[in-house]
C-alpha positions, 0 to 999 in steps of 0.5 A: 113725866119727871124729865118734863117736870124738871125742866117745868121747875127749871123755867120757874126758876128763871124764865118766870122771874124775867117774864116778871120783870118784863111784863109785869103780869097780874092774874084775876081768879087764879083761884079758879085754876084747877090744882089737879086733875085732867083739864083743858086749859083755853086761852086767846092767843094774840103774841108770844108773849101769851106763852110767858104770862100763862106759865109764868101765873099757872100754879101746875105744869102745862102741856101746850098745844103748838104748831108742829112748825116749831119743832123744827126751830133751833133751839127753841123747838128742843126747849119746848118739846122737853116741856112737854108741848104736843105739836099739832098739824094745822089746817088738817086733822091731827088724829095722833096730836088728838089722841095724845091730847086726850090721853094726856088729859086722862092721865090727870094732866092740864093741856093748855089750848091757844083756842084760835090756833094762831095768833090773832093779828087783829088785837083780840080774840078770834074764832075759837077752833074745836079742838078744846071743845072736841078734847074736853067733850070726849074725856068729860074734863072740864074746860077753863076759859082764860081770857089775856089782855096786854099782849098786843101791846107788849114789844121789848121797847114798849114794856106793856103790862099784860094780865090773864082772867080765869073764869069758872071751868065748866063741863061741856056735858050738854052738848053731846058729840060730833062735828055741831056739838063741838061747834056749839060748844066752841062757840061759848067757849069763844063767848066765855073768852071774850068776855074775859077779854073784855073785862080785862080791857076795863080793869087795865083802864082803871089801872089793873086794881088788885083783888077783883073777881072776873066774871063767869 
């Protein structure tokens, strides 16, 4: 992990300042972000800037779950792998990736899951896939719902401000295990992310005042 931590240190010193200038990210409820111990960070995903926003505002390193195709992108793939991403094959059961995700949270790492599995062209959170809930239930670690807003408007020519809201970490220990349990838990996670997203929309309409506490 030492190598991964060095890469994160490097990115915090050049990518994070760049993101702060270009997207003016603001975090709400950051005190809820677990500073240690295994956990599943569950984000909505609308634009590639979501990675920059979450990585910049996170108080700890994240092992992102990313589509396997990214590994083949010149330079970008190698850079992401150096940060400890877990590459997963979308649309199929990837047992090796799930095994790695579970291993990481057992080791006390935080894994970052964009719960829809792909960017949402609708401009708002989509249906949560069961991966995040499955790992959280299987390893009995907290899941942290996190809404991201503003990235749907951001482009290089329209540098719209972006925000992130952290919900209360919670355990999914009342759902049991199995496909139906993971589906039900994912629906609750999806609901919480949507509440945070809609709350952020209202906050942006008010001019993004500081010091507000997100719901949930």
